[in-house]
N, C-alpha and C positions, 0 to 999 in steps of 0.2 A: 504494500500500500504506500504509494509515493507521498501523498498528502491527503489526510482524511477529510480536511475541510474543502479541498478542491474536488475530491473524488465522490464524496458522499454527503457530508454535512454542509450543503450549500443551498442557495436559492430558497425555494419554499420550505425545505426541511429546516434550514437555519431560521427562517421566519417563525416557524412553529416552536423552536427552542425558546423564544422570548415570549410566547403566549403561555406563560407559566401561571399556574393557579396558586402558587405559594407566595403569600404576602411578603414574607421576609426576603425572598429573592427579588421581588419587585422593588422593595425598598433599596436593596443593594444596588440594583441596576440604576435606579434614579439618583442615588447618592453619588455614585461615580461621576455621572454626567454633571450634577450640580456642583461638585467640587471643582471641576474644570471651568464650568460656565461662570462661576463667581470670580474667576481670575482673568476673564477676557474683558478687554476694553472696547471692542468693536472694530479695532484697526488691524487685527492680526491676519496674516496668511497662515492657515492651519493645514496640516497634513495628518490624517488619521490612517494608521497602518492596521492591516487585518480588519478592515472596516465592514466586512460582510456586505449586506445589501444597503448600508448607509443609515442604520438605526441611530447611531450617535451623531453622524454628520447632519442629519435632519434636525436634531435637537439643538445643535450648536450653531447652525448656519445663521440664525437671526442675530447672533452675538459676536460675529467676527466679520472681517472684510471679505474673505474668501476661504473656502474649505474644500479640500480634495480628499476623497476616500479611496484608499488603495487596497486592492484585494487580489489574491492569487486566482480566484475563481471567476472566469468569464461569465458564468451564469449569475453569480452574485452581482457582478457589475451591471449586467443587463437589467436585472430586477431593480437594482439601485437607481438606475437612470429613470425608470418609471416612478419609483418611490419618491424621488427627489424633484419631480416635476412641480413647478411653482416656487422653487428655490434657485433663482438665477445665479447666486454666488456659490452654489454647491455643485460639485462634479465627481465622477467616479472614474477610476482608471484600473485596468488589469495589469498587475505587476507583481513579481516575486520579490519578497524582501531580500532575498539573497542575490538579486540581480537588478537593483534599482537604478533608474536613469531619469533624473529630473534636471531641467534647465533653469531652476530657480532654487532659492532657499526659503525657509519657513520660520516664522516667529514662534510657532508652537507645533510640536510634533507629538502625537498621541499614540501610545501603545497601551491601550486600556484593556481591562477585563482579561488579564492573564495572556495578553497577546504574545508575549515573549515565548510562552509555551506553544501557542498555536502556530507561530511562525518558525518554531525550532531555531530561534535566534541564537547565533554564536557571536563570538567577539567581533568578527568582521562585520556582521549586520549592525551591531550596536555602535561600532566605530563609524559606520556609514551614516547612521541616523544622526549622530552628533555632528558630523561634517555638513549635514544638510541644514543645520540650525543657522539662522541669521545672527549677527552680533546682538547679544542681549536676549536671544531666544531661549525658550525652555522646552525640554523634552520631558514628557510625563510617562512613566512606566508604572503600571499597577499589576499587582498580583493579589491573591486571596489572603486575608488574615486567618491565622490559625483558629481564631475565635468563631469563624464562619464555617468551619469544617462540616458540622452537622447539617447545616442548611445547603451547603454546596453539594453534599452527597445526596440529599433529598431531591435536589434539582436534577442531578444526573440520573437518579432513579426514575424521575418523572419523564425525562427524555428517553430513557430506555423503554419505559412502558408505552410510549408513543411510537416506538419503532424507529426512532431517530438515531439511536446508538445501539450497539450490542448490549447484552445483559452485563451487569456489573460483575467483575471478577473480584469477589470479596477477599479472596486469599491474597491477591496482589494489591488491592486498594487499601492504602494506609500511608501515614506519614506525609500527607499532603499530595499524594499521587493517586489519581483515579485511573483504573485500567478496566477496559471492557473486553469481553470475550471475542469480539470481532477485530481486535487489534488497536482500538482507540486507546490513547494514553495521554493524560494531561498532568503535567507537573505543577508545582508551586515554587515560586521564588520567595524565600524567607526574607525578613528584614535584613538579616546579616548578608545574605547573598546579594540583595539589591544594593546594600551599602558598599560592598566590594566593587560592584559594577560602577557605582558613582565615583568611588575613590580612584579607580583605574582610569577614569576619563581625565583626571587632573583638573576638572572644572568644579566650581562651587556646586554642592549638591546637598539635599536633605531628604529625610525619610519622614513620612507622616501616615499614621493610621486614620482611616475614615470610616465612621459608622460601625466599627468593630467588624467590618466585612472586607475592606480593602486595605492594602498597604501600598502607598505611592512612593516612588523614587522620582525626584525632580532634579534634573541636571540643567544648569543655566550656562549658556555660552558667554564668553567674555565679550 
């Protein structure tokens, strides 16, 4: 399986992931967006990586100058173009995080909702993200708080029950890692791991927990 999100969990399937009936998960999803939204002034050029069909792009478009959602799945991007109709400052592009090519830089780059895991981001990907930051720009990386583990697992069980994922492999699912019997695997970056990423960048950075559900690493370019 080359990339689960490109091959299976895309388009309408991904849309159904966010049609959750779990109030605590809905709260988590909203709090992540609100955390970033409160920091926007309306003048920023924003890039969201692993943007899916543009769920977060649509929420943030009214609060920035322009926003691009990047995703590896062409099906997600096509759905996103329809989903974002009526938002002229928002667009979608099909691109692999491991082979990015932009002719501009960005004031804000978003890797939200555990996107580092979804993109299988390595040091090269993270270095490239930072190089795309404009002077004074900020990159936001978020992963799950350990305090959210119970709700995160319930959410993935809900997805499995909908047939969007394989059944949970409970023998392998532990310590912040969720494994399904069809090959799906999602890791978590702990605050310590995120801090090491920030320190390795050599740029000002900080860690902040949000809503006892997310942990954010923010790296600011000079």
